[in-house]
C-alpha positions, -999 to 999 in steps of 0.1 A, spaced: -56 496 -26 -35 494 3 -48 522 21 -82 505 18 -62 475 35 -48 497 59 -82 514 67 -96 478 71 -70 467 97 -72 496 115 -109 496 119 -110 458 127 -87 463 154 -107 493 167 -139 476 166 -129 444 184 -111 464 214 -145 483 217 -173 456 211 -158 424 212 -134 423 247 -143 411 278 -128 404 309 -137 368 308 -126 364 275 -91 381 277 -75 357 297 -84 329 273 -70 349 243 -39 355 264 -34 318 270 -40 308 234 -13 334 226 9 322 252 9 287 240 27 295 207 54 321 224 85 308 207 62 283 187 61 265 218 30 245 215 37 233 181 72 222 189 57 201 216 27 187 191 58 179 165 75 160 196 45 139 208 36 130 172 73 122 165 72 102 200 46 76 189 50 51 158 16 52 147 20 90 142 55 97 134 51 103 99 27 131 107 56 142 133 77 147 101 57 165 80 45 189 112 80 195 119 92 202 84 61 220 77 66 243 109 103 245 99 97 259 62 69 284 78 91 296 105 121 302 80 97 319 58 79 343 82 114 352 105 141 354 82 124 361 49 89 378 49 89 401 81 123 417 73 111 421 36 78 435 44 88 453 77 51 462 87 53 483 121 32 468 148 -5 480 155 1 498 186 31 519 171 4 535 148 -28 536 166 -26 558 196 -60 545 209 -52 509 208 -44 493 240 -24 460 242 -32 434 264 -4 417 261 37 423 259 47 439 227 68 425 207 97 439 189 99 426 156 76 434 127 43 423 123 40 408 88 30 379 88 20 367 122 41 341 134 20 331 161 -5 320 133 17 312 109 29 281 135 -2 272 147 -15 269 110 16 250 100 11 221 127 -26 223 123 -29 221 83 -8 187 81 -30 174 108 -59 184 89 -50 171 57 -39 136 70 -63 128 99 -92 156 98 -115 139 119 -92 126 146 -69 156 151 -70 180 125 -106 197 127 -96 203 167 -63 217 154 -75 239 130 -102 252 159 -71 262 181 -52 275 154 -80 302 146 -82 310 182 -46 318 182 -49 341 150 -82 358 167 -62 358 199 -32 378 180 -59 405 167 -73 406 201 -45 415 219 -36 444 196 -3 431 187 -14 422 148 -33 439 124 -62 412 106 -41 412 76 -10 400 93 -29 370 106 -48 363 76 -14 358 54 2 337 84 -30 314 80 -27 312 44 10 303 47 6 278 70 -20 263 49 -7 264 19 27 248 31 11 219 52 -11 216 19 17 212 -6 39 189 21 5 167 26 -3 164 -12 35 162 -23 52 141 5 25 126 24 5 93 18 -29 86 18 -34 70 50 -11 80 80 -34 71 105 -75 59 98 -97 85 89 -127 75 112 
């Protein structure tokens, strides 16, 4: 099973490199990835949500989701799985951004994006949640596109962020933070 997953990851990465990369899409993917370096956009989103009384409770949940996901990803899962980055394993893979030195599984950028996006989605889907989820998907895809993560790293990060966000919104969240219109 693990060899099948590894083959899927390698095939998908190289297929994207050969068939989807374009000169106009690369800067967009680099920007999506850059905005989540060190969780920057996720942290900024939490701060903005905390600033306004109307969104403060969502800001608390988003901050908690981000803290839980970042801790699980960086202190527990990455060291435990110790998965090598794709550019160390695939000689023909060209990376289009700086090469992180930490482990690959799960994707921290993707986890952070989905940690906040999932809270927004489960608490106020139409206003903020759907755009946030679309952006989180773009961030995840950018990590594969740029050659710094395997697809399963991104899928795992997305699931972790979604699960924690869902769990927090159902256990600690109130039914209506913001009108869901």
